[in-house]
N, C-alpha and C positions, 0 to 999 in steps of 0.2 A: 504493499499499499503506499503510495506516495504520500508525503508530508508539506506542507508549503506554510511558510510561517509570514511574518508581516512582509518583508523586501522580497518575496519571490512571486512570481508570474510564471504560468505555465501556460502556454500555446501550443498544443500539439495536436496530431491527426488522430494519435494514439495514446489514449490516457487511462490510467487505472484510476480507481476511485481516489477522490481527492478531499481531505478534510482540513479544515482550519482548527487550528487548536488555541490560539488566544483569544478571548471575547472582545479585548480592547482593541483588536487589529482587525476586527470584521468589517467589512463594508459593502458584503454580498457575494453573489454567486450568479455566474450567468454560463449559460450553454446553450448554443446553437449548432446549425449544420454548417457555419466556416468558421476558422478562425478570425478573419477580419471583421466579420460580424460579432462577434463575442468580444472583441478587443474594443469596438466601438463602444459595446455596453458597460465595460469595465470602466472606459474613459469618464464615461458620464458617472458613474457612481464614484469615482475618485473625486470629481468636482463637487460632490455634496449632493447629488441627484440621488432621486428613488427610483425604485424598480419599473416605476411607469415613465419615467423620463428615459431610464435605460432603453425600455421596449421600443421607444418610437426611434433611437437611434440604432437597436440591433435591427429590426423590422426594416427601416429605410436602406440599411446598408445591405441587408442582403439581397434587397433589391437589385443592388449593383454587382453584387458578388456572386449573387446565385440567380441571375437574372431568369432563367428557365422556370424556377420553380414558384416564386411569388413576385409582388409588387405593386403599385398603386393602381395597376390597372387590374387587379385581381381582387379576392374578397377572403373573408377567413371567419374563424370563431374564437375568440378570446374570454377567458375565465380569470377574474381578478380576484384577489385577497386586499382589502383596506384594512390595514391593522388598527387604523384610528375607530373607524367606525365597527370594527370587528364583523365585518360584512362580506360574502361573497358573492359576487355578482357575474353575470353571463353579459358581453357585448357582443352581439348580433351584426358582423359585418359582411353577410352575404347580400344582402341587397335585394332586390325586387327583379322579375322579368321585365323585359321591357314593354311599354304600353302599345308599341307597335306589333308586338310578337304575332305570328300567323302560325298557329302549330300545325295547321294542314300542310303545310310544306314539309314535316317532317314526318309525316305518316306514308308509309307504302300504299298505295304504289305511285305517289307522285313524283314528276321527272326528278325533283329535287330532293328527294328522299335522301336522310342522313347529310343533309348538307350542315346540318348543326355540329357535328364534329370537330370540325376545325374550319377557320374560314369567318368571313363577315357574319353569316348567321350563326355562329356558333357564340357571338358575343353578347355578354350581358352585363348589366348595370356593376361597375365597379365598385367596391365600397370600404377597402382597406384604410384610405386615406382620411374620411371622416371618422373612421372610428379611431385612429390616431389621435384625430381632433379630439374625439370626445374625452379619450382616456386623460389628455393634456388638460382640459378644461373642467375635468371631474378632482383630478388627484396630481396632476404636475405640480412640481417645485421650482425646474428650473426657465430659464425663457425658452419659448419655443424656437426660436432661430438658433439657438446653440446645439441643438438635439442633431442637426444634420450635417454637420461638419465631416465627419468620417465618410458619409454616403457622398457628398460633394467633391471631397478628395480623391476619393477611390473611381468615381466615375470620369473625373475631370484629368487625372493623371495618369489613371490604370492601374491594374493589377495583372500578375503573371498568374495564368490560367493552368489548372491542374490537368491530370488525365482524364478524369470524370467530365469537367466541364467540356472539355474539348470534344470527348468523344459524343455529349449531348447536342454541342454546336453542330457536329457535321452531320446526326440523324435529321435534322431540322433544315439544314441549312438551304436546301433546296426548294424549300417552302418560304422562303424568306423573300422579301421585296428586295429592290435593287438598294432602295436606301437602306434596310436594315443590313443587308451585306455588306454594306459601307464600314459598319462600326465590326459586326462579327466575323469577316474575311479579310484577305489580303491578297490581292492581285487575282482576284475572284475566286479564291477557295476558301473554305473554313478556316479559321486559325486553329492553329495546332498547341499541343501542348508545349507549355514554357513561353509561347508567345504573349505579349500583353493586348487586354481589352479594356479600351479607351473610349468612354461614352458621353461625349462632350455634349450633345444635346440633352441627355438625360440630367447631365449635371446642372444643367441652365434650367431644367424644370425644376430640380429640388431647390436651388438658387431661388426661384420663384415661391415655392413653397415656403422654405425659410424665411423669406420676407413678408409673404402675403397670406400666408396659411393655406388653406384648402381652396378657399373662393376661385382663385384661376382656374382650378382644375373643373370645379363643379358650375361654375356660373360665369367665368369670364373668358379669357380669349384661348385658354388651352380646351376649354369645354367647347368653344366655338370650334376650334381648330379639329377635334374629334368629330362634333358632329357633321361638320363639313367633308370629311373624312369617310365616315358611315353612310352618309349619302351618296357619296362616290360608288365604293363597294358593294354597296345595297344590305347594309346591316339593318337590323332592326332598332339598335341602339340609336338613341335621339338627345337632343339637348334637354329636352323636358324630362327625360330618365335622370339625367344627372344634375339636373335643378331640384328634383323631387327626392333623392338621394337622401339619406339618413341613416346614421348609426344609430340602433335600437339597444335598449337596457333590458335586458328580462330576467327574471328570477329563473336562477339553474336548477337542475335537478339534485335532491340529494339521498344517499342511500347507505344505510349503516350496515356494515359489514365486520362482524366480529370485534366489535366496538370502535371501530374506526368510522367516522362520517366522510364519506365520497361524494366530490361535488363532480358535476360535468354538466355542458351546456344542453339546455331544453330543446325542443322543436321550436324553430326548423331545423336545428342540427340533429342529425340523427346519431345522437352519442347513445341514445338508453338502451340499444342493443349490448352495450358493455356491462350497464347495470343486469340485465337479463343473466348474463355468465356469470357476473357475481353471485346473485341471488341463487340461482342453481346449485352453483358449486358449494354456497353455504347450507343448502338443503341436502346435500347429500349423506347417505348414512355411514360411508366410508370415510372417515375424518384422517386416517391416517395414510393416507396414499402416498409414496414416494414419487418424489420430484422427479417428472418428466419419465415416470415409468410408463409402459405401455396402458396399463389400467388408468392411469392419470390422464392421458392424453386422449385415449379414447374416449373417456367420458367429457373432454373439453372439447372434441370435435363434435360429439353429439350435440352438446350443451350449444355449441355454436350455431350447428343446423336449427335448432328450436328458436335461438335469438335471431338467424334471420327472416324466421316466418314471420316473427312479430315486426320486424323492421318492415318487411313486404305488406304487411297488414296496416300499419298504424303510422307510417311516415307521410304527416299531414302538415301543409301549413296552419299552425293553430288559428289563424284567421277564417280558414276556410271550414275546419271542422276538428273538433276536439278529440284527440286520441286518449284512450282510457289507461294511460301509463300506472297510476295508482295501481289499479286492479291488476294491471299484467306484473308488477312489482311487488304485489302482495304475498305473502309467506305461503296461502293455501293453494296460489295460482303456481308459484315458483316450486313447491313441494311437490306437487302433481307432474308438473312438466320434467322435473329430476327425477321422479320415482319410474316414469314411464320409460325411462332410458333403458335400452337393452344394453346388460355392461358386457354382451359376449358378442355382439355383432353389430357392424356397421348399418345403421338405416339407409335407405334410398331417399336422396334428397338431391334435385339438380338446380343449380341456381338457374333464375329465368332470364339472367344477363349477363353482359362480357364483366370481367374483372374490371374495377374502377383504374384510372391512372395513379400509380404511386409518385405522380411527381409534386411534391406538396414539401413544405418545411414546416418545423415547429421549433420554438424556442422557450427557455422556462429561465426566468428572473427570481430572486430573493434577495431584498435588500437586508442592512443591519437593522432598519425598523420592523422587519417581519412582513412588509407588503410584498405579493407575489405576483406575477402574471406568467400566466401559462396559455401561449396563443399558437394556434395553426392557422397558416396561411397559405395560399395557393393562388395559380393563375388556371387551375385545371387539369389539363395535360401538360406535355414538355412545350413551355413557350406558349402554354394558352392557344388561342386563337391561330398566332404566329401572324397576326396582323399587329404593326407598329405603325403609330399614328407620326406621320413626317412631321419632323421639326422638333419633337418630343422626347423621342428615345424609348416612350412608355409602350410595353407590351400590353394587349388587351385578353383577358380571359376566354375561354370556351366554356363557361358555366353552363349554356343551353344543352350541353352534351348530357348533364347529368340529370335530365327530365324524364319521366317516362311517358311517354306519346301513345303508348298504345294501353287500353282501349282508349278512344277520345273522350275528354270528360274526366277521367279518373282522377283521384285528389292530388296525386302526384305531376300533372300535366303542367306543363309552362304556361299556365293562364297569365295574360298581360297583367302585371301589375302583383302579381303573387311573389310571396316570399321564395328565393330557392332553397332548396335541401341540401344539406352537405352530411358529410361523412365523420365530419370531425369529430375527435374525442379529448379536450383539454380536460386535465384531472387537476384539483385540489384535495388532499387528505387533511382531514384535521385529527386529531387525536386529544381527547377531553378538554375540547374545547380550544386548543392551539395548533398551531400550522404543523403539520408532520412532513408532508412532500409535494411537491408539482411533478407532474410529468406528462408527457403526449409523445406524438410520433405521426407521421405520414405514412402513406400507405393504401389509400383507398378504401375498399370494402375490409381491408384487413387491420384497420384502424383499431375499430371496436372489438379484435380479437386479440391483437397485440396488448394493447392497453393493459386487459383484465389478466392477461398472463403476468407482467410486470407488477401488477397490484399483488397478486397470490404470491411472487416472488417476494416482495416485500413484506408482506405481513404474514402468510403462512410460513414460508420456508425461513423467514429472518435473514433475508439478504441485503447486502448494502445496494445504494443505487446502481453502480458499476457492474456489480454482478448480477444484478436482476435484470439489467436490460442485455448483457453478454449472453445470459443462459439461451441455449436452444429453444425455439418457440415454433407452435404448428399454427397452420392458419387451414379454413376452409376457406379457397378463395377461387378455384376454378369450376368448372360447372359440374362436375363430379367427383372431384379429386381433393385429398388435402396436401399441403406443400409443408414440408420440413425443413428446419435448418441441417447445414450440411454437419453441424456440431452433431447431431443427435446420432447415438449408437446405433450400429447395423442390427444388433439384436431387437433393438424398440421397434425400429423399423418392419423388421419381419415380424413381430409381433401385432404390430397395427395391421399387416396386409393380411395376415393370419384371421383376423376378426372382419375382413372383408372391406378395409380401405384402400383405395386407390392413391397411392403415394408418389410425389414427384418431392424432389430435394432442389431447393433454392434459398437464397438468403432472404430473411425476412427484417423488413422494418429500418428505422433510420431514428430511433428514438432520442430524445434528452429528458433529463428528470434530475432534481434536487431534492435531497431529504436533509432534513434539518436536525443536527445533533444537540442534544442536551446535557445537562449535567444533573447530577443527583436532585438540585433543587428545580429542576425543570428549565434552568436558563438557557437560552442558545449558546452555546460554545464552538459550533462548528459548522460546516455543510458536506453532506456527503454527496457529491455532483458525479452524473454519468452521462456519457454522450454513447452513440452507437458505434462500435469499430465496424458494422457493416456498412459505413458511410463511405467506404472508398477515399479516404482521405478529406472528407468534407465536413468532419465533425471536430470540434475543439471545445474546452473547456477552459475556463479560469476563474480560479478561487484567490481570496485574498484574505 
């Protein structure tokens, strides 16, 4: 285990659990998917800022250094804990479907069927920037314009891209406009590992935002530029959608798991299936299952199928229809679902959709006052719609891809003005009324499976955060098969196959999380911070 004291800063692609030992030295902890974004958050904490200030610095820098994953043209799900009011709140940054949406174009057998996957008609209203504004207005302590220095610097002066980023640029490069290729290419070819990515127009956009706030993006000349481009390319998104967008504070869901209060986002975020998994595991009679044994993983795989059924049945915009979440998470229902699982045989269940994109990012921040931000943000797919607005450097999302268009009129259809649904699942855990941990992960449909396994590891198996994240995982994410991490033993894999599971091996997740360490009197004396080493060099941790 690595220990870091007052003057030690660790920024690494591969990090063991990190602990802060001296209370007087604590300034907080930041975990994100890129070292430069984590560094930006640390710098804000060093300047006396809180977790909410640091979140804006981290999110904006991720827009620059991880441009394929998230940004101001995207959307997200943010969970916060404010120590002063002792309240956990959910900030919905998913936005709403454009008011000009024509879902008939998305249904077979129209000529434009599936045009929502990428390109202009896949674009929906971006919500991240308004969410950052809402966080700062509610809880920020530093000046707004001080929070974008790192993002502006990295965009204007560039940074050296790693192998993963270069590979992702290469995958999408042919879909980019000539304008976008000018930033992400050199001599007409995609940038390679070791070359510098300079985004001068994005730097200028962030300079405007730092000086003037979100107004130019949603109401001013940047909004007008977006509107003009959307009209030119035939998108549903309009200036009116941008003007109407606002971040919304919602009550989060809370579930008690073995003496811990676990919080996550409420609908329209599809986080509740994670609680179905927690609740079913809490109801199982076999309380002494060995970690990652075939029996344990079989049980979890079958629970996941049940949680998927709940998601398919009850994922609604709450303004359209109220889902019976309290009933689903009640002890009798969870107990019945758990007891119905065949302990020896895999059930037949085929996902009625293709796996969602895993191109998302999550970051976790805790400051010395105990404030917490657990945030998942995304563009949807890799580089979102792959449409960049000329003159801005901003990629726009493709969240229209995640509506359910068949049958027409179903509660998850992309009706104009409705909330978009997401699969995000940011987590904050409390123990005896005090913060215990925060975590989250990207991963599309696998998010609400990866997250509960980390929680089980923390609570049931008493792991540290890094160990809990590193432990091999299992997810049910293909139409009729389960995916296991390469680290799982062949004996366990063969035992799962013997129970009837169709098994494939692939790395799972890119989680971040922070566990709060306390002394015998309950006072915070350190942070156990974890990042996912499956991130191929894109993860980093800094503790102080």
